[in-house]
N, C-alpha and C positions, 0 to 999 in steps of 0.2 A: 504494500500500500504506500502511495506517495506521502511524503512528509508534509504536514500542514504548516501554515504560518504559526509562529508562536502566539500563545494566548495574549490578548491585550488589544489595544487600539492602535491602529497604524494608518497612515496615509499612503496610498499607492499611487504611483505616477503612470498614467496611461501612455501609450505610444503617441497619442495626439498632444501630449504635454500637460493635459489637465490632471487634477488630483481628485481621488475619491477617498472618503472616510470609510474605514472598515473596522470591524471589531470581531475577534474570535474568542469564544469562551467555552469552557467545558473540556472534559476528557472522555475518551472512549473511542472505539473503532468505527462508530457510525458518524459520518461527516455530513452535515446538513448546511446547505447554503440557501439563504432566504432572499426573496425578491419582494420589495414593498410595492404597495399599490399607489394609486393616484389617478393617472400619471402625475408625477411631481410631488408625491407624498414623501414620507421619511421612513427610516428603518425602525422607528421607535416602537411600533406595534410588536416588534420582536425582542424587546428589551429583556423579557423574563423567559424567553424560550430555553436558554441554556439551563436555567435553574429548574424550570418545569420538566425538562426532558433529561435532567441529570440521572434519575433512577433508571433510565433506559440506556445510559452510557453513550450519549450523543454529544458531539462537539458541534457548536453552532457558530457559523460565520454570517455576518450581516453587513450591509453597506448601503450608503446613499448613492443612488444613481446620479449621473451627470445632470446638473441643473437643480438637484434637490438640496435641501437646507445645509447639510453638513459637508457636502462636497462642492467642488468648483461649479460656478454658475456662469456659463458663457452669456454674452450679450445676445439674447434672442430677438432683439429688435433688428439685428443684422440679418438680412435674408440669406446670406451665405451660411451663417451658423444654423439657421432653421433648416436649410436644405441639407446640410451636412450631418446634423445631429438629431433632428426631430423626426426620426423614422424608426419603425420597429426593427429594421435591419441593423441600424446602429446599436440600439440597446441590446439586441441579442449578441452582437459581436462584443459588446462591453461585458456581458456576462462571461463569455468565453475568456476574455482577457483577465477578468478578475479571478476566474478559476485558475488560470495559469499562474498568476502572481501569488495566489494563496496556496499553491501546491496541491490542489484538490484533484483527485481522480477516483473513479468508481464511487461517486458521491451521490447524495440525494439533493434534489433541487426543489425547493418549495416556493411557489408563487402565490401571493395573495392578491386577488382582484386583478388589476393591471399587471401585476407581477406574474399572474397565471397566464396571461397572453404571452409573455416572454418565456415562461417555462414550457409552454406548448411548442413555441417556435424553436426553442433550444433543443427540446427532445426530438424534434423532427430533423434538426440539422446536425446535432452532435451526440447521438445516442451512445457512441462508444465510450464516452466519459461518465455516463450515468449508471448508478445502481438502481435508481428509481426516481419518479417525479411525483410531487404532491401539488395538486391543483386545489387551492383553498378559495372557495367562493368565486370561481371563474368558469364559464362555459366556453365552448369552442367557436362562438360567433356573437356578434353584437345585435343582429336583427331580432333574435328571440328575446334578448335582454330588453331592447327598446319596446317591443310588444308587451312584455311582462310589466315593465315599469309604468307604462301608460295604463294598463289594466288595473294595477295597484292604485294609481291616482284616481281612476274612475270609481273604484270601489270605496275609497277613503273619503272623498269629498263630494259635496253636492254638485249638481250640474252647473249651478251658478259659479261656484268656486273654480271648477275646472275651466269654464269659459273665461273666467277672469285670468287664470294662469296662462291660458293660451293667448289671450289678448296681450298680456305683458310680454310674452315670449315673441310674439309677432312684431312688437314694437322695440324689442331688445332693451326693455326698461328693467333690467334685472336688479336694480337698486330699490325698486318699489318695496316699501316696508311690509305691506300685507302679503305680497308674493313671497318675500324672504321668509315670513313666518310660516306660510304654507309649506314651502320647501323644507324648512327646519322640522316641521311636524312629520313629514314623510321620512326624513332622515332618522328621527328619533325612533320611529316605529320599525324601520326596515334596515337601516344601515347599522345602527347599534340599538339592539332591542331593549337593553336596559336604559334607564333614564339618563345616566351620566357615567359611563363606565371607564372613562380614561382621563388622565391628567390633561389639563388645559395649559397651553402656553399663554404668556401675556401678550404675545404678538402672533401674527399669522405666519406659520412656517411652510405653508404650501407653496410650491414652485408654480405660481399662477401662470406664467407664460407656457410652461410645459403642459399643464393641465388644460388650459384653454385651447391650445393647439390640437391636442389629441382628443379631448373630451367635448369641450364646449363651455358653457357658462355654469352648469351645475350637473349633478348626477342624473337629472331627469330631463335634460335637454341635450341629446346626443347629436351634435352637429359638427364635431371635429373630425380630424383625419382618421380616427379609429372606427368611425361608424360603419364602414363597409368591410371591416376585418371579418373573415369567415374561413374557418378551417374544418367545417363539417365534412368536406370531401376527403380530408387527410387525417382526421383524428384517429381512424382505425390503423394508421401506419405507425403509431407509437408502439414500439416493441418492448419497452422497459416496463417493469411493474409501476402501476399508476394508482395513486390514492386520491380519490375525489371526496372532498369534504365541503359540506354546505350547511348553512343555518336553516332550521326548519321554517323560519319566518324572515326571509331575506329578499333582496332585489333580484337575484338570479333565479330563473325558472327551474324548479326541480324536475320538471318533465324533461328538460334538456340534459340535466345531470344524469337522469336514469337512462336516457338514450346513449349518452357517452359511456356509461358503465357497461352497457350491452354491446358497444361497438369496439372499444379498446380491448385488445386481446387479453391483457392481464390487468384487470381493473377491480378496485374495491371501492364501493360507495359508502360513505358515512354521512348521516344527517345528524347535526348537533341540535338537540332539543332546546327549546327556549332561547334560541339565538338568532340574531340577524346576520347581516353581512360581515360584521366583526365578531365572528364566532369565538375567537380566542379571548375576547374581552367579555362577551356576554355569558358564556358558560365554559370557563377555562378548565374546570375539573373534567368535564366530558371530552372537550377538544383535545387536551394534552394526553389523557389516558388512552384514547382511541388512536391518536397519532403515534404515541410512543409504542404501543403494542404492535401497530403495523410495521414500524421501522424495525422493531426487534424481530418480528417474524421474517421480514425480508432478509435481514442480515444473517439469519440462521439457515437460509435456503442454500 
């Protein structure tokens, strides 16, 4: 097994000259690299993964992707930077460069939400380096997500409220206070099912240029570059063991999760009860026990 980077926090320098924040914690033969969501989020959702997975002998490496809070942030007002870096292809190649610099091989790759997009793409491009892949709250296309999130909105709000939101979106008036309150209500019910499960920053740490480019203005208005991403025709080509984990009450459609579990040759599907899109925050006891057991079973094969 390849030697991993020493435990601790390190900045790595990419071939493009930019720097990424990384941290490796834990001991054991199972190596797990995590990919955060967003796009443009941070690694902080994985802060306790090493501690939670310690009973299963897992070493956890995490990092902030280029443009995110703890890593270098190119000037994305420059169209050349947008063209060079704001692509799925770039971020997948970044995963591979991080893997190389951390000395990981035959490792497990976990992608949360947007990170799951990258994990799917990595598994299709670089399967020789993987022991397995974990898709945490991410399906294989965005069309089904858009349909599902709109159905959720229709079920949660009155026709007048839905019409109000659509009018705001048509006018791109996303600072409208009532609209923001409705979006926040959706988020509290489906993104993080518990009322306030995570520590808050005093400032906004989201890499807004990255998020807006790929996603759009919020979770429920998918107008960015990612909206047409679709790997349904290729998901069955993933040959490594695959763990699919979703919240029972989240934004991703569970029908799609079940279809993926039936299509990927070696797939296991887990539904985290009482959890939204942020499963590891909403029901950590179930999330980590099920994940740890799956990792242990795979390592013993």
